[in-house]
N, C-alpha and C positions, 0 to 999 in steps of 0.2 A: 550427482557425484559428491562424495564426501571423503574425508580422511579418517581411516580407522585408528583407533586408540589401543595401544598395548601398554603393558606395565613399564616398558623401556622408553617409549617415544613420547610420553606425556610431557616431561621436562623440555624435550627438544621442540615440541609443538608450541609450548609456551614461549620459549626463546624466539622462535620464528615469528610468532604473532607480535612480540614486542619489537622485533627488528624490522617489521614490515614497513611502517611509516618512515623511519629514518632512511631505509634503503630506497624507498620510492622517491623521497626528496633528493637523495644523492643521485639517483639515475636521471631525474628531471634536470638537475644541475649539469650532469654530464651531457645530456641532450642539448641544453642551451649552449654549452661550450662547443660541442660538435657543430651546431648550426652556425656559430660565430666563425669557427675555423674554416668551414666550407663556404661561408658567405651565402647562406641560403636565405632568400628573401621571402616575405609573406608569412602569415600566421598558420597556414595549413600544415606545415611541417611540425610545428609545436603541438597542435591539436592531435595530429596523427600519432606523434611520438607518445604523448600521454595516454591516448586510447590503447596503443600497443602495449604499454607497460601495465595498464590496468586489466585488460582483457586477454592479452596474448598468452601469458603463462597458464591461466586456467583452461583456455581452449586447447592449448598444446597438450596439457596434461590429460584432458578428456580424450583427445585423438589418440594419444599414446595408450590410454586404457582400452580404447576400441581395438587397437591394432595388436597389442601385446598381452592384454589381460587374459586371465584364465578363469573359466567358470568353476565356481566352488559352491558347496552347500552352506547355508547359514540358517540359524534358528532365530525366529522372532521371540525376543525375550520380554518386550514391553510395548504396550499400545497406550497412548495418551491423547485424549481429545480435550481441548480447552477452548474457552471463549475469550477473545481479546477485545476489550472495549476501546473505542477510538474517540478522539476529540471531536470528530464530526457528529457524534451522538449515535453512531451505529456500532456494529460489532463485526468480527471476523472469526471464523472457525480455524483453529490451528490443530494440525494433525502431526503427531510424532511417532515414529517407529524406531525401536532399538533392536539391533540384531547382534548376534555373536557368530563369528566365523574364524577360520584359520587362514592366515596370510600365506603367500607363496614361500615365505621363509619359515613356515611351520610354527608361527607364533599365534597364540590366542588373542583375538582382537574384538573390539566392540565398535559399533558405528551407529549414528543417529541419522534418520532421514525425515524429511518433511514431505510425505507423499500427497498425491491428490486424494480427493474424497473417495473415489471409486476403489483405488488401490488400498486405502486404509480400511474400508469396509470389507474388502475381500480377504484380508489376512487376519489370522488369529494368533494369540500368544501360544508359544510352543510349536507352531507350524514351521516346517522346513521349506525354505525357498532357495532359489539359485541367484547368486550374485557374481559379478565379474570383478576381479581384483588383480592388482599388480603392485609390486613394490618398486618405489623409486629410491634407489640406494638402500640403506639398511633401515632407515627410520620411518619413512613415509609409505603408507599403504593406501592406495587409492581404491575405492570400492563404489559400486552402484548396482542396481538391479540388473540382472542378466538380460532382461527383455528391453532394456533402454540403451540408447546410444547418444552421441553428441547432438544429433539432430533433435532428439526428444528432450534432451537435457537443457538445451539453450532456451532462455526466456523469450520466446518469439513475440509475445504480447508487448513486452517492454521494448524490444528491438523495433517492432512496428510503430510503437508510440514515439520512440526517439526519431525515427525516420520521418514520421508525420510532422513532428515538431520542427525538424530541419526544413522540410518542405514548406511548412507554414511560414517560417522565418524568411525563406527565399521569396515566397509569394508576397509577403508584406513589403520586402525590399523592392520588388518589381512594381508594386502598387504605388509606392512613394514617387515613382518617376512618371506617373501618368496623371492627367487632370482628374481632380476629385478622388484621387486614390485614397486619401486619408478618410474620406467618408466611408468607402468600402471597408477599410481596416476597422473603423469604429463599429460598423454593422456586424462584421465577423466576430469581433471581440465580445460584443453584446450577446450574440448568438451563443458563443462558447460559454459565456458566464451564465446564461439562462439555462443551458442544457442540464447541468446537475440538478437545478431546481425542478425542472420538468420531469427528470428521471425519478427523483424522490417522490414527487406527487403521483406519478404513474405506479411506482412500487407500492406506495401506500394504498392507492385505489385497488390494485390487484389483490392486496392483502384482505380486502373486504369481500372478495368474490368467493362465495361458499363452494362453487363448483370445483375450485382448485384444491380444496381440502375435504374430500368426501369421506375419508376414513376416520375412525374414532379409536381412542386409546386412553388408558389411565397412565399418567406420568407423575413423577415425583419432582417437586421443585428443588433445584440444587442451589440457586443463588438468585438474588434480586438486586439489580443495580438501578438506583434512582438517578435520573438525568434531569438536572435543573438548569444546566447551561450547556451550550455546544458551540462549535466553531466549524462551519462548513469549509473554510479555507484556512486551515491551521498553518502556521509558519514557525519554523525553528529559529528564525533570525531574531537577533536582539536589537534593541534600539527603539527610540521614540518615533522614528520616521515611518514605521510600519503602519499600514491601515488596519485599524482594529475591526476584526470580523467576529469576535466572540460575543455572544449575547446571552442573557438569561432567557431560558425557554418560556415563551408565552404559555405553553401547556406542558408542564412537567410530566414525565412518563417513567414507567418502570420497564427495564429490560429483564425479562424473566427467562432464566435458563432451566430447562427441564430434562430429565433423563427418562427414557422409555425405550421399549423394544418395538420397532415398526413391524408391520406385517411382512413375513417372509425373511426377516433378519434373525440371525442367531445371537447377535450381540446388541447391547444397548447403544444408543446414540444420544447426543445432546441436541435438543430442539430449542429454538429461541422464539419468543414473541415479545412484542412491545405494546403495552397497554397504558392508557392514561392513568396518572397517579391517582390513587384512592378510588378508582372506578370499580375495582375488585380487590378483595383481600388476597394478597399473595405473600406467603411466608415460606422460608426454606423448610424442607423435610415434610411438607404436606403434599397430599395427593390431589390431583385435579384432573378433570376430563378435558381432553384436547382433540382438535381436529387437525389432520395433516393429509398430504398427498403422497402417492407412491413414488412420483418422480423426484420429489424433493422433500424427504421426510423430516429434514432438519428445520424446515420452515413450518412452524406449528401455529395453531390458532386457539387461544383460550376461548372456551365456550361462553365465558362471561367477560365483561369489561368493554370499555369504549376505546376508540382509536382516532380521536380527532387531532392528535398531535402531528400526524403525518402531513396535514395541510396547514394547521395553525402555525407551527414552528417555522417552516420554510417561508410562508407569507410574512410572518413577523420579522424574520431576518431581512427579507427584501425591503420591507417597509423601513426598517432602521437604516439600511444602507442608502436608500433613496433620501431619507431625511438628512443623512450625513453629507451626501453629494449636494443637495439643495443648499445646505448651510455653507458649504465651501464655495459654491457658485455665488451665493449672496455676499459672502465676505470678499471674494475677488472683485465682484462688481462694485461693492462699497469702497474697497481700497482704490480701484481704478477711478471712481468718481471723485474721491477725496484727493487723489494725486492730480487729477485734471484741474480741480478747483484750486488746489494749492499753486499749480503752475500758472493759472490765470491770475491769481492774486499777486504772485511774485512778479509776473510780467507787468501788471498794472502799476505796482510800486516802483519798478525800475523806470517805466515811462514817465511817471509823475516826477521822479527825481531828475530825470533828464530835462 
């Protein structure tokens, strides 16, 4: 679900976006005042009130669109596929569709969607599709694909992850109340910290399996991104107290973006591969031979080049973190020993004076 833009409502949408945060803080303040007046104890009311403010309006708007919205034709005016590089040293595909339609108040409007890969590949520029739209007042036009609803629109993966995190927190709290519960918590945290490393190693190992990329094609290199450092656990927080997780890559590598037309496709797609730096010459606007699979054509494999970075870099990161932990432990042990020796020395001086 998204909000359509017309020639009249763009200034209104800008004003609403600017007023969102002040209005949110004002409502949170009113909630705190209501809690005080009603003498509500406990933190659950505050958490529930904030969640209601954040997620209540969009869910209510989506349900309103399901109930009252009208199906109307729309034209796909633009398709854009881009690659977003991440601090973790990998990448993500971003898909954007722009459409043009007529609102229920008979105004020409445009809207942008971020569809999944299958929907993006299925649609073409100039194609007519069906959308569901409804106007909220005069200025706001809600719109989404007609074959979608609130159930398909909700981010169930993130909802499940949030519930799992809450369950994990409750489980940790219960473990603190049993003997040796902290040992179990440490083991679980170590397992959770190790999982991303094992997942990356498995992903890299699968990238070396030629049976997964049996098809061949000629592709044009669009861009080359050299990765010389990465951060598996990036943090947006500021301050010197954060644990430093960014390191220089033991094995630099190039993220190569290529454009080609897979077998059975009418439109080109962007495929991506990551090869060790300087293991193969990769320059934009040159053509190369690639291997790919029919199930996931955007995961491609340059026929030349090495890929030792997929195991050298994760292991190098783990090694650096272990060195850091060992250094901290040694410093704590040294500080404890010095504190103990200083205490004994002071006790001896006091006894001698007595």
